[in-house]
C-alpha positions in Angstrom: 81.3 93.8 118.6 79.9 94.4 122.1 82.1 94.1 125.1 80.5 94.2 128.5 81.5 94.6 132.1 80.3 91.3 133.5 79.6 90.8 137.2 78.2 87.8 139.0 77.8 85.9 142.2 79.7 82.7 142.8 77.4 79.8 143.5 79.7 78.9 146.3 79.7 82.2 148.1 79.0 82.0 151.9 77.4 85.5 151.8 74.7 85.3 149.2 72.5 88.1 150.6 75.5 90.5 150.9 76.8 89.5 147.4 73.4 90.2 145.9 73.2 93.6 147.7 76.7 94.5 146.4 75.7 93.5 142.8 72.4 95.5 143.0 74.4 98.5 144.3 77.0 98.2 141.5 74.3 98.0 138.8 71.5 100.3 140.0 73.3 103.1 141.9 73.4 106.2 139.7 76.5 107.5 141.3 78.5 104.3 140.9 77.2 103.8 137.3 78.3 107.4 136.5 81.9 106.6 137.8 82.0 103.3 135.8 80.7 105.2 132.7 83.2 108.0 133.2 86.3 105.8 133.9 85.7 102.9 131.6 85.0 102.3 127.9 81.5 101.3 128.5 78.0 102.8 128.5 75.8 102.6 131.5 72.6 100.5 131.1 70.9 103.3 133.2 69.4 105.8 130.8 69.6 108.5 133.4 73.3 108.1 133.5 74.0 107.7 129.9 71.8 110.6 129.0 73.7 112.9 131.4 77.1 112.0 129.8 76.4 111.7 126.2 76.1 114.9 124.2 73.3 115.2 121.8 75.5 117.0 119.2 74.5 115.4 116.1 77.6 113.1 116.1 76.9 111.1 119.2 73.6 110.7 121.0 71.8 108.2 123.2 69.6 107.1 120.2 72.8 106.3 118.3 74.2 104.4 121.2 71.0 102.4 121.6 71.0 101.5 117.9 74.7 100.4 118.1 73.9 98.2 121.2 70.9 96.7 119.5 73.0 95.7 116.5 76.1 94.6 118.3 77.3 91.0 118.5 78.8 89.4 121.6 82.5 88.7 121.2 83.4 85.1 120.4 84.7 83.2 123.4 87.8 81.1 123.1 88.0 77.3 123.2 87.9 75.9 126.6 86.4 79.2 128.0 84.2 77.4 130.4 86.9 75.1 131.7 89.3 78.1 132.2 86.5 80.1 134.0 85.9 77.2 136.3 89.6 76.7 137.0 89.9 80.5 137.8 86.7 80.4 140.0 88.1 77.5 142.0 91.6 79.0 142.3 90.3 82.4 143.5 88.1 80.8 146.0 90.9 78.6 147.3 93.2 81.7 147.5 90.6 83.6 149.5 89.9 80.7 151.9 93.4 79.6 152.4 95.6 80.7 155.2 98.6 81.1 152.6 99.9 84.3 151.0 97.2 85.4 148.7 99.6 87.1 146.2 101.6 83.8 145.9 98.3 81.8 145.4 97.1 84.2 142.8 100.4 84.2 141.0 100.4 80.4 140.9 96.9 80.5 139.6 97.8 82.9 136.9 100.7 80.6 135.7 98.6 77.6 135.9 95.8 79.2 133.9 98.3 80.5 131.2 99.8 77.0 130.9 96.4 75.5 130.5 95.3 78.1 127.8 98.6 77.7 125.9 98.1 73.9 125.8 94.5 74.3 124.6 95.7 76.0 121.4 
């Protein structure tokens, strides 16, 4: 099973160019990718980063990681995944754009999403 750090840009963002630049920086910058690689459970898609951190000691190698990634399958998404994702996207956008307490808005969204997912079982 292959888990991935997924990043994207909301279709409703008001700063499309800035969001795109941010996403490019997060994915193409060697220093940032090195930190993500170092502090997460993932492997950087940048060979220069992965090659610098993976020892070629006969146990683990870039070649072995490449093979594992090629043969991996994406994890199964749960029922109503798309609906829950849309609910969260809307809720986060509303929390950001509202004049209310963002902590309270996110806490309410968390509860609403949990209730929705529990009712979907």
